[in-house]
Phi, psi and omega in degrees: 000127175273125181260130175275338176218125181225126178239141179228110180059029187290136177212150175224124183243136172248105186055246184266354186256131175269115177280336176212136187218133173049045182275112174242121193201142173228117180259118185288153179288155174076014182247159167253109190257127173270125179250111187234161179159164180290170175302138180082008182284338180115009183296308181296321178300315179299316181292321178293325174294324183290333180256008175081011176284338175232157174250143182295147170269340179205154176072198184213155176223137175237136178235121183054037175083004181222175178281135185303325185252020188277330189204127178305328179294329177293319178296334177295344179271358184237127173259144184220130172240113183285169186302324183276007187039064191294133171221167180263113189299330183276347181268148176280171175302315180297322177300319179298320180292321178295321178295318178299318179295324181290325187269343187237112181300330182267020186299134180254094183297323180294317178298314181297313182295318182291327179288320177299320178293318180297323180283348181075025178275139178278117181303335181273355182283135175286144183299329180294343180262357180279156174287168178301318179295321179292322177295321178297320178292323177295316179297321178294321178299316179297324181288321185274337181288347173279000177057059182283159171272334180228132180242122180250125184235119184259092179047055184288344183250009187300324185260007185267153175285166186304321181293316179295323177297315181297318180294321179296314182292326175297316178297322178297315182291330174296320178297316180299315182293321186277327190242354176065027182284143172278145186227137166240118185243111176274133181197150169271347189267090186296326179300323177293319181295323180301330183280334190237342190261144175242005177215145186228138171232126178250121175252129176221130177053044173074009181231152175284121180262332183200143175207138178167172176294140184301316181299319180293320180293320178295325182285336186258358179247139184215155172252121180252132179232127181187190179302149182308135189226137170286123184298335180291344181269358181286154175300150182297336183275005177254109178271120180275120178271318175209158182214140173231139183229141163248186180298328186243346190229145172242140174236114186242136172256114188235162171237127177200147174263356181266155176294151179263109190260346183289115184288350181283347180268138163268122186256123180245143175287155181239160178259170177298322178296321177302316181296313181300312182294324180296316181286328175291322177288329181303318182292337180254022182305146185284337178200151180285157179202201184290131181096153184297124171067027185295138170250123182245128178242145180234000000 
């Protein structure tokens, strides 16, 4: 597997607080990766480390086989759209394209111009007069016209209305299909990620809790409902992510690659959102139990 982003024991500390801790991760090439987690989990910190805006306090990170801040030419291979989808309000759309061409040796003027035309943006319009969705599309155009191999997006659709979000994600998938760029998309909106992502990374409390291909994760996670069960009696190959019990019934969210043979369980399929919420809740579990980080509710 070729990794476009690889972290080993990566950490970033601000005084006494670790914003990212013991992050070991390999993101495969050619994927659209969803990066999810609660506020303060370390998502933005990870992306800022990946583009060289921050330096690690511990461990190491490689992006496209090199150090993020080692060479400006290396940074030219990475596109980045920050959370605020930053643009210069006093500059026109055309000014932004000229600035992009000046700063990026690999700038594709034809791609930038055709995308602005396709979006219906007026080149003479100042960015400060554009809608939120239009500014996000302009920022995405600036990121992809440098022809990156890896595109990092930090919650670019968080403040957009549903229609603008859909249009942004459609434009993103067109870029992926046409140019084969690898993408890491940070978002709280799991429904959006379900439509576009084929790989998932969950960050909780500054650590990676889960990473893998979406199809594999959906196939290996299950909801079991049945008579109340002592967790110690479960097979060793069933990792309990969360558990709820009543006097007579247990409801378990588990991970296993083995078939579930116990006929007393009703087995239900889970969604990507179910998986994300289970691991986010796991970190805030009310008490420890069987399996790593188990949260048990009664």
